[in-house]
N, C-alpha and C positions, 0 to 999 in steps of 0.2 A: 576236511572242511577247514578253511582258514578263519581264524578268530583274531580280531584286532583287540589287543588288551591295552587299556590306557595306563600310563605310568608317568611319574615325574621324579626328579632327583634333586638333591640339595647337597651343598658342600663341594669341595674340590675333587676333581676327577682323579687326582693322585692319592687321595686319602683311602684308607681301608674301607671297603664297601660293606654296608649293612643293607640287607633286603628285608623289608617289613612285610609280613604275611598275615593278613587279617583273617577272621573266622568266616564260617559259612554265612552266605547271604549278606555279606558286609562289604561296604565300600572301603577303599584305602584311606579316605579322609577320616575314618574313625581312629586312625593314628593321629593324635592331637598335634596341631601345628607347633605348639610350644615344646612338646616332647621331641618332635622331629628336629626343631631348631636347636635344642640343647645337644642332641647327638651331633649335628653338623658343626656346631660351635666347638664341640669336643674333638674335632679332627676326624670326622667320619663322612664318607660319601653315602648318603642315605637315599634309598629308593623305596617308594610306596606305590601300590598299584591297585586298580579295581579288578576283582575277579570277573571272569566272564559272567554275563547276566546281572551285573551290578554296575551302578554308577555310569561312567562314560565308556566302559568297554562294550563290545558287541553283545547284543542279545541274540538268543538262539531260538529257532522254532524246534522245540524239543521233540515234538511228534515226528517231524521230518528228519531231524538230525540229532538223535539222542546222544548223550555223553555220560560218562561216569566220573567218579572222583579221581580216577587215574588221570583223566584228561585235565582236571583242575590242578592236580599235582604237577603234571607236565607243563602247565602254564607257568608255574614257578620257574622252571628251568628256561622256558622261552623268554621270560622277562630278563633273566640273567644274561642269556645269549644276546638279547637285543641291546643290552647295555654293555656288551663286550666283557662280561665277567665269566672267567672260568670257574671261579668259586666266590663265595661271599659268606659273611656272618649272617645267619638266619635268625631273625627275631620274630616270633610267631605268637599269635593270640588265639585262644579258644580252639576251634576246629583247625585253624591254621597251624596250631601246634601238632596236630596229627600229621599234617602234610610235612612239617619240618622233621618230625621223628622218623617218618617213613623215608624221606630223602636222605636222612643221616644214615639209615640202614642200607638203602639201595644204591645211593650215589655219594658215598663218603668223600670222594674227591671234590665234590662241589660244595661241601659244607665245612667252613673253617671253624666256626663255633655254632652252637645251638642255644638259643634262649627261648624258653617256652613259658608263656604267661596265661594263667587261667585256663589250663587245658586238662585233658585226661590222658591216661596212658594208652598208647597204641594197643589195640586188641582187647581193650577192657570192656567193650560193649556199652559205652556211655549212652548212645542213642536208645538202646533197649531199656536201660535203667530209667531214663527220663520218661519214656513212653509208659512203662509199667507204673511209675509214680503217678502220671496223669490219669491213668485208667484205674487207679486204686488197687492194683494187683500186688501181691507179695513179691518181694525180691528173692531170687534164689540165694542160697548161702554162698558167700564169697563175692557177691556183686559189689560194684563200686558204691560208695555212699550216695544216697539220694539227694536231690535238690532240696532246698529249704521249703517249708510249708508255704511261705509267701510266694515263692516262685511257682510252686505247683498250683496254688489257688488262682493266680493270675492267668496262667496258660490254660487251665481248665475253663475259666470264663471266656477266654479268647476263642477257644475252639467252638463254643456254642453261640457266640455273639454274631450278629449280622455284620457284614463288612462295612467299613466307613463309607459315608455317602459322598464326601467331598474332601478337598485338600485340608481344610481345617480339622475335620474329624480324623483324618488319617494322621496328621501331625500330632494331634492330641493323643492318639493311640500309641504312636511311636515314642512320645515322651513318657507315657505311662509304662511302657515296656522298659525304657531306659531307667526309670525310677526303680523298678523291681530289680533289674540287673545291677544297679548301683549298690544295692545292699543297704544295710542300716548302720554302717560304721562311721560314715561321714555325712555332713549336711548335703542335701541334694539341691543343686543350683538349677531351679526350674527355668530361669531366663536363659542361662547358658545351654540347657538342654534344648530349649525351643530353637535357639540359633543353630545348633548343630543339626537338629532334625529337619529344620527348614532347608538347610544346605543339602542334606542327604536327599530329601524329597525332590528338590528342584534341579539337582544335577543328574538325577537318574534318567536314563533313556526310557526305562519301563520298570517301575518299582515291582510290579507283579512278577517280572521275569526271574527275580531272585529265588522264587519258590522252586525253580528248576533244580536248585542244589539239592532239595529233598528228593526229587525224582532221580537225580544222578546217584544219590546214596542208595536208593531202593534198587537201582539198576545193577549195582555191584555191592551186594550186602557183605561180601567177604573181602572188602577193600582193605581192612585192617588185619594184617597177620598177627597171630598170637605168639608170645614168647620170643620176640626178636630184639627187644630193647637192649639186651646184654651185648648186642653186636655194635651198638653206637660207639664210635671212636672219638667223635668230636667232643671237645670240652663243652659240658652242658650246664646251664644255669636254669633252674626251675623257679618260677615266681608265682606266688599265690597270695591273695588277700585274706586277711583274717575274717572277713565277712563275705566270702565268696558264696553267692546264692545258688549258682547253677551246678558247680562241680566241687563242693566242699571236701577238702581232704584228698583230692585227686593228685595234687602236686607232689605230695610226699610219696605217693605210689609210683609216680614217674621217676623221682629221684632215687628211689630204692632199686629200681630196675636198671638204670643206666650207670655203668661203672664210673665212679668219681664224680657223679653229678652233685651239684650243690643246690640246696633249697633255701630260698629267701622268702620269708613271710612278711608282708607289708601291712602294718597296722591300719585297720579301718577300711582298706580297699575291698571292693566287691569284685564284680566281673567287668566293670568299666574302667576307664583310665582318666579319672578326674584330675583337675589341676593340682590338688593337694599332694598327689603322688608322683608328679612329673620329675621333680628333682631326684627323688629316691630311685625311681625307675631308670632315669637317664644315667645317673652315677653308676648304678649296678651294671647296666649294659656297657657303658664305656669301659669300666674296669674289666669286664669279662671279654671284651673284644680288643684289648690292647695286644698289639703284635710286637 
């Protein structure tokens, strides 16, 4: 099945390419314009895109044409091919970091460097950890660290709440989720959050289609191989906020498993990318992607 994936690029075509890979159920515009602009001004060709079933990319009738996270991973390579890139610097957020880690293992020739932000180690079972936390079940010994209580409380309520009735309620709920993911380390800009969520809401072909990413994960529960991160050859930078609510402490575990990886902790940052951290993030990425 042919899937059309929306993408856009910034900067000069002759500059070193950076491909931004956002997390599950997330549009490419969650990579902030200011952050993208800083990378382009620093001499990088920057590409961001909407995953299938998000934003302006095609939506899928999952019952008729099911897919798995292998297909979402292959979309990363398809975006690179469409932009004429044999390889690129991958900068990945959240579940996008799992895609980046797996590509660095499976297709090392396509990954110049890897930057992973707010993610979990490949094969760590992050989804199961979150689900057990939401269900109030004990975690087996050796599991990844749990999300924060604020994260767990919010998503427990979300599971049992009725769906929003209209655009305003939906955007209010999206802002509430962003507030929780933002963490408690920096002030939360509600006006800025509303502008962002209105943009995400209004540019989506079908907001509900993003839930197909969960079905894709269930269709291939063994998507994440275990014990392979030592095979990553690409220079790797792992970034985590000191107030990460969803995956606290997971960044250090990634850095421990990838030879030569560096860990950067950003003071105050949670799971989102607010304006206060754009300069620090961009500087780190530019330094890491210098050729």
